C-alpha positions in Angstrom: -2.6 2.3 -14.6 -6.3 1.5 -14.0 -7.7 1.5 -10.5 -8.0 -2.3 -10.5 -4.2 -2.6 -11.2 -3.4 -0.2 -8.4 -5.6 -2.1 -6.0 -4.0 -5.4 -6.9 -0.5 -3.9 -6.5 -1.4 -2.6 -3.1 -2.8 -5.9 -2.1 0.4 -7.7 -3.2 2.5 -5.2 -1.3 0.4 -5.7 1.9 0.7 -9.5 1.5 4.5 -9.3 0.9 5.0 -7.0 4.0 2.4 -8.9 6.1 0.8 -5.7 7.2 -2.4 -3.8 6.4 -1.7 -0.4 4.9 -5.4 0.6 4.3 -8.6 0.2 6.2 -11.3 -0.7 3.7 -15.1 -0.6 4.0 -17.8 -0.8 1.4 -18.0 3.0 1.5 -14.4 4.3 2.1 -10.7 3.6 2.2 -8.4 5.2 4.8 -4.9 4.7 5.9 -4.3 2.1 8.7 -1.7 2.8 11.4 1.0 1.0 9.3 0.0 3.1 6.3 0.3 6.3 8.4 3.8 5.2 9.6 4.9 4.4 6.1 3.7 7.8 4.9 6.0 9.5 7.4 9.1 7.9 5.9 11.1 9.6 3.2 10.3 8.4 -0.3 12.2 5.4 -1.7 13.4 5.1 -5.3 10.7 3.3 -7.4 13.3 0.6 -8.3 13.2 -0.8 -4.8 9.6 -1.7 -5.2 10.3 -3.6 -8.4 12.5 -6.0 -6.3 9.6 -7.2 -4.3 
């Protein structure tokens, strides 16, 4: 998947969840607090993301 596709998918996920997962600046991208919390959770089956 191209970078632009990944970026759009993440943006849709953030909009669906109504949370910001990443802090973005013109120079870097880092995990926001919600992204850090999500990272700590056990992985979910990919099929769950297709439901959103």
